[in-house]
Structure formats: C-alpha cells, structure tokens
C-alpha positions as CSV (number, residue, x, y, z in Angstrom):
1,M,-5.1,15.2,12.7
2,R,-4.7,12.2,14.8
3,P,-2.3,9.5,13.3
4,Q,-4.9,6.7,13.9
5,D,-7.3,8.7,11.6
6,I,-4.7,8.5,8.8
7,L,-3.4,4.9,9.2
8,L,-4.8,2.0,11.1
9,P,-4.1,-1.7,11.2
10,T,-6.7,-4.0,9.7
11,D,-7.0,-7.7,8.8
12,A,-5.7,-6.8,5.3
13,G,-2.8,-4.8,6.6
14,L,-2.2,-1.2,7.2
15,C,-5.0,0.9,5.8
16,C,-5.2,4.5,4.9
17,K,-8.8,5.3,4.9
18,P,-8.7,9.0,3.8
19,G,-6.5,7.9,0.9
20,G,-8.3,4.7,0.0
21,F,-5.3,2.4,-0.1
22,H,-3.4,-0.2,1.9
23,I,0.4,-0.4,2.5
24,D,1.9,-3.9,1.9
25,P,-1.4,-5.6,2.3
26,V,-1.4,-9.2,3.2
27,R,-4.6,-10.0,1.1
28,A,-5.9,-8.7,-2.2
29,V,-7.1,-5.2,-2.0
30,E,-8.4,-2.5,-4.5
31,R,-5.4,-0.2,-4.2
32,A,-1.9,-1.3,-2.7
33,V,1.1,0.8,-2.1
34,I,4.2,-1.4,-1.9
35,T,7.5,-0.8,-0.1
36,H,9.6,-3.5,-1.7
37,G,9.6,-6.8,-3.5
38,H,9.9,-9.3,-0.9
39,S,7.1,-11.8,-1.0
40,D,5.8,-11.1,2.5
41,H,5.3,-7.4,1.5
42,A,4.6,-7.7,-2.2
43,R,1.8,-10.1,-3.1
44,A,-0.1,-10.6,-6.3
45,G,-3.9,-10.0,-7.0
46,H,-4.3,-6.4,-6.1
47,G,-6.5,-4.1,-8.3
48,A,-3.9,-1.4,-8.5
49,V,-0.3,-1.2,-7.3
50,L,1.9,1.8,-6.7
51,A,5.7,1.2,-6.2
52,T,9.0,1.9,-7.4
53,Q,9.9,0.8,-11.0
54,E,12.3,-1.8,-9.6
55,T,9.6,-3.3,-7.1
56,L,7.1,-3.5,-10.0
57,D,9.7,-5.3,-12.2
58,I,10.5,-7.7,-9.4
59,M,6.8,-8.5,-8.9
60,R,6.4,-9.0,-12.5
61,L,9.3,-11.5,-12.6
62,R,8.0,-13.5,-9.8
63,Y,4.3,-13.4,-10.4
64,G,3.9,-12.8,-14.1
65,E,2.6,-9.9,-16.2
66,N,-0.8,-9.9,-14.8
67,F,0.1,-9.8,-11.2
68,A,-2.1,-6.7,-10.6
69,G,-5.1,-5.1,-12.5
70,S,-3.0,-1.9,-13.0
71,T,0.4,-0.6,-11.9
72,Q,1.9,2.9,-11.5
73,A,5.6,3.6,-11.0
74,I,6.8,6.3,-8.6
75,R,10.3,7.8,-8.3
76,Y,12.1,8.6,-5.0
77,G,11.2,12.1,-4.0
78,E,8.1,12.1,-6.2
79,E,4.6,13.0,-4.6
80,I,1.4,11.6,-5.4
81,R,-2.0,12.8,-4.0
82,F,-4.9,10.5,-3.0
83,G,-7.7,12.9,-2.0
84,D,-6.4,14.7,1.2
85,V,-3.4,12.5,1.5
86,T,0.0,13.0,-0.1
87,V,2.3,9.9,-0.5
88,K,6.1,10.3,-1.1
89,F,8.7,7.6,-1.4
90,H,12.2,7.7,0.0
91,P,15.0,5.1,-0.1
92,A,15.0,2.4,2.6
93,G,18.4,0.9,1.9
94,H,17.0,-2.6,2.2
95,V,17.0,-4.0,-1.3
96,L,16.9,-2.8,-4.9
97,G,13.8,-0.4,-5.2
98,S,12.9,-0.6,-1.5
99,A,11.2,2.5,-0.2
100,Q,9.9,4.2,2.9
101,I,6.5,5.8,2.4
102,A,5.8,9.1,3.9
103,V,2.0,9.5,4.2
104,T,0.9,13.2,5.0
105,C,-2.6,14.4,5.8
106,K,-3.4,17.9,7.0
107,D,-0.3,18.7,9.2
108,T,0.7,15.1,10.2
109,C,3.3,13.0,8.5
110,I,3.7,9.3,9.1
111,V,6.7,7.4,7.7
112,V,6.1,3.6,7.0
113,S,9.7,2.4,6.8
114,G,8.9,-1.1,5.5
115,D,12.1,-3.0,5.9
116,Y,15.2,-0.9,6.1
117,K,18.8,-0.8,7.0
118,D,21.3,2.0,7.6
119,A,24.4,0.0,6.6
120,A,26.2,0.6,3.3
121,D,25.1,-1.6,0.4
122,P,26.4,-1.3,-3.1
123,T,23.3,-2.8,-4.7
124,C,20.7,-0.4,-3.7
125,A,20.0,3.4,-2.8
126,P,21.2,4.2,0.7
127,F,18.7,4.8,3.5
128,E,17.3,8.4,3.7
129,L,16.4,9.8,7.0
130,V,12.9,11.3,6.8
131,P,11.8,13.6,9.7
132,C,8.2,12.8,10.7
133,D,5.6,13.0,13.4
134,V,5.0,9.2,13.6
135,F,7.6,6.6,12.5
136,I,6.6,3.1,11.9
137,T,9.5,0.8,12.3
138,E,10.2,-2.8,11.6
139,A,11.8,-4.8,14.5
140,T,13.1,-7.9,12.9
141,F,16.3,-7.6,15.0
142,G,14.8,-5.6,17.7
143,L,17.0,-7.1,20.5
144,P,20.2,-5.7,21.9
145,V,22.0,-8.9,21.2
146,F,21.7,-8.2,17.5
147,R,24.7,-6.0,16.5
148,H,25.7,-7.1,13.0
149,G,29.1,-5.4,12.6
150,D,30.7,-4.8,9.2
151,A,29.5,-7.1,6.4
152,S,32.9,-6.7,4.6
153,D,34.5,-8.3,7.5
154,E,32.1,-11.3,7.1
155,V,33.1,-11.7,3.5
156,K,36.8,-11.7,4.5
157,K,35.9,-14.8,6.6
158,L,34.4,-16.5,3.5
159,L,37.5,-15.8,1.4
160,A,39.8,-16.8,4.1
161,S,37.9,-20.2,4.1
162,V,38.1,-20.5,0.4
163,A,41.8,-19.9,0.5
164,L,42.2,-22.4,3.4
165,F,40.2,-25.2,1.7
166,P,41.0,-25.0,-2.0
167,E,39.8,-28.6,-2.5
168,R,36.3,-27.9,-1.1
169,A,33.3,-26.1,-2.6
170,H,31.7,-23.1,-0.7
171,L,27.9,-23.0,-0.7
172,V,26.5,-19.8,0.6
173,G,22.8,-19.7,1.5
174,A,21.4,-16.3,0.6
175,Y,17.9,-15.0,-0.1
176,S,17.2,-14.6,-3.8
177,L,16.2,-10.9,-3.6
178,G,18.8,-8.6,-2.1
179,K,21.0,-10.7,0.0
180,A,22.5,-12.9,-2.8
181,Q,23.2,-9.7,-4.8
182,R,24.8,-7.9,-1.9
183,V,27.0,-10.9,-1.0
184,I,28.3,-11.0,-4.7
185,A,28.9,-7.3,-4.7
186,L,30.8,-7.5,-1.4
187,L,33.0,-10.3,-2.8
188,R,33.8,-8.2,-5.8
189,Q,34.6,-5.2,-3.5
190,A,37.0,-7.5,-1.7
191,G,38.8,-8.2,-4.9
192,Y,37.4,-11.7,-5.6
193,D,37.3,-11.8,-9.4
194,A,36.8,-15.5,-10.1
195,P,33.3,-16.6,-11.5
196,I,30.6,-17.0,-9.0
197,Y,28.1,-19.8,-9.5
198,L,24.3,-19.5,-9.0
199,H,21.5,-22.0,-8.1
200,G,18.8,-21.6,-10.7
201,A,16.4,-19.9,-8.2
202,L,18.8,-17.0,-8.0
203,E,19.5,-16.4,-11.7
204,K,16.5,-14.3,-12.9
205,I,16.6,-11.6,-10.1
206,T,20.4,-11.5,-10.1
207,H,20.4,-10.8,-13.9
208,Y,17.7,-8.2,-13.3
209,Y,20.0,-6.4,-10.8
210,Q,22.7,-6.4,-13.5
211,S,20.3,-4.9,-16.0
212,R,19.8,-2.0,-13.6
213,G,23.5,-1.2,-13.7
214,I,24.7,-3.2,-10.6
215,T,28.0,-4.6,-11.3
216,L,28.4,-8.2,-10.2
217,G,31.3,-9.5,-12.4
218,E,31.2,-13.0,-14.1
219,L,28.3,-15.2,-13.0
220,R,27.8,-18.7,-14.1
221,P,24.8,-21.3,-13.6
222,V,26.0,-24.1,-11.6
223,K,23.7,-26.5,-13.3
224,G,25.5,-28.9,-15.5
225,V,29.0,-28.2,-14.0
226,K,31.1,-31.2,-13.2
227,K,31.7,-32.0,-9.5
228,A,35.5,-31.8,-9.8
229,A,35.4,-28.4,-11.4
230,L,33.6,-26.9,-8.4
231,A,36.5,-27.3,-6.0
232,G,37.7,-23.9,-4.8
233,T,34.6,-22.1,-6.0
234,I,31.7,-20.2,-4.5
235,T,28.2,-21.0,-5.2
236,L,25.1,-19.0,-3.9
237,A,21.8,-20.8,-3.4
238,P,18.5,-20.3,-1.5
239,P,19.0,-21.2,2.2
240,S,16.7,-24.2,1.8
241,A,18.9,-25.7,-0.9
242,T,22.1,-25.7,1.2
243,S,20.7,-28.5,3.5
244,D,19.1,-30.9,0.9
245,L,20.3,-33.6,-1.5
246,W,21.2,-30.8,-4.0
247,T,24.5,-30.3,-2.2
248,R,25.8,-33.8,-3.1
249,R,26.9,-32.4,-6.5
250,F,29.7,-30.4,-4.8
251,P,33.1,-31.7,-3.5
252,D,33.1,-31.8,0.3
253,P,31.1,-28.6,0.5
254,V,31.5,-25.9,3.2
255,T,28.0,-24.7,4.0
256,A,27.7,-21.0,4.9
257,F,24.6,-18.8,5.5
258,A,24.6,-15.1,5.1
259,S,22.0,-13.7,7.7
260,G,21.6,-11.5,10.6
261,W,20.3,-14.6,12.5
262,M,23.8,-16.0,12.3
263,R,24.7,-13.8,15.3
264,V,22.8,-16.5,17.3
265,R,25.2,-19.4,17.1
266,A,22.5,-21.9,18.2
267,R,20.8,-21.0,15.0
268,A,23.8,-21.8,13.1
269,R,24.3,-25.1,14.8
270,Q,20.6,-26.1,14.2
271,R,20.9,-25.5,10.5
272,G,24.1,-27.4,10.3
273,V,26.0,-24.2,9.1
274,E,29.7,-24.7,9.1
275,L,30.5,-21.0,8.4
276,P,28.0,-18.4,9.7
277,L,28.1,-15.0,8.1
278,V,26.5,-12.3,9.9
279,I,25.2,-10.2,7.0
280,S,21.8,-8.6,7.3
281,D,19.6,-6.4,5.0
282,H,17.7,-5.3,8.2
283,A,18.8,-2.7,10.6
284,D,20.4,-4.1,13.8
285,W,19.5,-2.9,17.3
286,D,21.8,0.1,17.1
287,G,20.5,0.9,13.6
288,L,16.8,0.8,14.8
289,T,17.3,2.9,17.9
290,S,19.5,5.6,16.2
291,T,17.1,5.9,13.3
292,I,14.1,6.2,15.7
293,A,15.9,8.9,17.6
294,A,17.1,10.7,14.4
295,T,13.6,10.9,12.8
296,G,12.5,13.3,15.6
297,A,9.1,11.5,15.7
298,G,7.2,11.7,19.1
299,E,5.3,8.6,18.5
300,I,6.7,5.2,17.2
301,W,4.7,2.2,16.0
302,V,6.5,-1.0,15.9
303,T,5.7,-4.0,13.6
304,H,6.8,-7.5,12.4
305,G,9.7,-8.6,14.6
306,Q,10.8,-8.1,18.3
307,E,8.2,-5.4,19.0
308,D,8.1,-5.5,22.8
309,A,11.8,-4.7,23.5
310,L,11.8,-1.8,21.0
311,V,8.5,-0.4,22.4
312,H,10.0,-0.6,25.9
313,W,13.2,1.3,24.7
314,C,11.1,4.0,23.1
315,R,9.1,4.5,26.3
316,S,12.2,4.6,28.3
317,K,13.3,7.6,26.2
318,G,10.0,9.4,26.7
319,L,8.5,8.6,23.3
320,K,4.9,7.3,22.9
321,A,5.1,3.8,21.4
322,R,2.9,0.9,20.6
323,P,3.2,-2.5,18.9
324,L,1.0,-2.8,15.7
325,D,0.7,-6.5,16.0
326,L,0.3,-6.9,12.2
327,V,0.2,-10.5,11.0
328,G,1.5,-11.9,7.7
329,Y,5.0,-10.5,7.8
330,G,8.0,-12.7,8.5
331,D,11.7,-13.1,7.9
332,E,12.2,-13.8,4.2
333,E,15.3,-15.9,4.8
334,E,13.5,-18.3,7.2
335,S,10.2,-18.5,5.3
336,E,11.5,-18.6,1.6
337,T,10.3,-21.3,-0.7
338,P,10.9,-21.0,-4.3
339,I,8.5,-19.0,-6.4
340,P,7.0,-20.8,-9.4
341,D,9.4,-20.5,-12.3
342,E,12.5,-20.2,-9.9
343,A,13.4,-23.6,-10.7
344,E,16.2,-25.6,-8.9
345,A,19.6,-25.8,-10.7
C-alpha cells in the first residue's frame, strides 16, 4: 500500500483516512492521536483523544477536565486497531509520556516520531528505535551547526557560576513541560542538593512529574521569599519571565537559558542571556541523521523545523525524502505563553 494512501498532510494536520484519525491535529477533529503534551501538538477541543496516560494527564492539567469529548490511554508497546490500521506507541525520549506512533496498514509501516531525542534523560522513558518503511522525522535542529553535546556538562557550567557568584541569584529559563524537570534532575545527578525554587508557572507540571515517581529533591515556590534569601540560589522560570520586571525580586540575577538554540551565541545575546546552557529536548543534527539511518526506512518525510537541509542529506544518502510543510508547529521554548491557571509566582 502506498504511504500517501495511509497518511497525508491536511489543513488540520496529518490525517490517516483509512483509520479515521489525525495525529497531533492543529484544529479540532473528531478523533485525535497525540504524541505528547506540548501545546503545539496537544490541543483541546477534539471529539476523542488517544494518548499515553501521562499525556492525557498533562492535557487535563493544562486545559481542564473537559479538554476532549472522550479519552483513551494507551501504553507503550500496546496495539490498537482502527479498521484496517494498527496503531502502536513507542517511547520518543522527548518529555514524560512522549511517544512515537507506528501506523501500520496492510504491509506498510509508517512511524510518526513527533518530537524526539536520543540523548539520556532521567525524567522520561528513553527513545526506542522502531524499524519502518517510512519515517516521519522532526527537524527542529536540522542543521549541522546544531551539535548539542552532553547536557551534564552544561549543568556543571551552571553550578560553577553559582559557586563563583554566591551573592547573586541564578535564574534559569526553561520550558515548563520537560525542560524544567530535566534541568532539576540533572542538577540532582550532579550532586546539587539545596532547595530549588520555582516560578508559579512551573509548579503544577513539576509536581505532576514527582507524582509519577520522578525524583527531583526539595522544591520551593519562589513567591513570597525575601530578596536577600535568594542569594546563591537557583530558580527556574519560563523563558519569558527571565526578561521582564519579575526578575527585580532577585539579588543581581545571573540570567541563564536552557535550550538547544543557545548553541547560536547571537540568540543568547539577543535575549540578554548571561549564561547560555545548551540543553535540548530535541535530537541534534547527529541524532537526527543517525536515527534516520538506523530505522532502515527507505522513505523519509521531514516536518516542523529545518526541513530543506535534512531532506537534502537524506537524498544524498540515496533515500527518498520530502518536506511535509505542515503548519502550526513551532519551538515550544520560543512560543511559550503561560497557559491559563499557570499563574506568575
């Protein structure tokens, strides 16, 4: 069966006509299959939603109990059939509950990766390689300049700065779902056992991670803490908060930003970031290309990101490749605005 007869891009997103569902639709549809809980992939208003339990819980936290007409949880490795189509979820290594979705019809298997990374992350299940005929890959960091290195080395830079400037507070901009929790876990792995402070917008999802057994140590709300008491401490906040009036409550703050985009120093300068931390929840160039090669897929579809460079690389390796040109997906760290009820601290 031709891949385009199984999945095709539409205005609402990637549509599986023989199965009667969309994957990560950008507008309300009757049946949605969701890869993970980031707001550019997981939207409210669908008739029915199929996702991992963690993704459903995160959507409920962000959008309320009635975010969809009905929901169904699926475990990693579990198969569900929609007519002639079988759907199976596999870990994507992106954030808690994130999944790749293997869509099989007749004798053709297409894997929709969603967002993924192949680097170690103590806060979510590790990426699982899934052999397939067609691999749909993201390309957020789909340029050779993006080689992210070891995230633990970036955390060592943060801790070195804390030791060097004990009179200053350190503010780390980190996306509220996935990045913030990973940075905390990496700090703990590095031996940092002091309380870590949280902006109010990070509290709800971070406490959810803890409820799922992710060990993050002692966390405190920064709201109400006296300015002098924050000297020598680390506070995590949404990236947008680290450049507004909110920072005045901290003593001479060192502003950091944990993002794969910090590989580009001009981005750090534009944002006024004093301490860039190259920590990404997406695969870098080497991760993307090695994953594509390892899937054994003969055809690659590239979406949301630097599509052209990755398509060119695929074709140079003799693979059939095309950009999907899906709209509505972006980098969460760049576009994040607080979800209602994720109030400022």
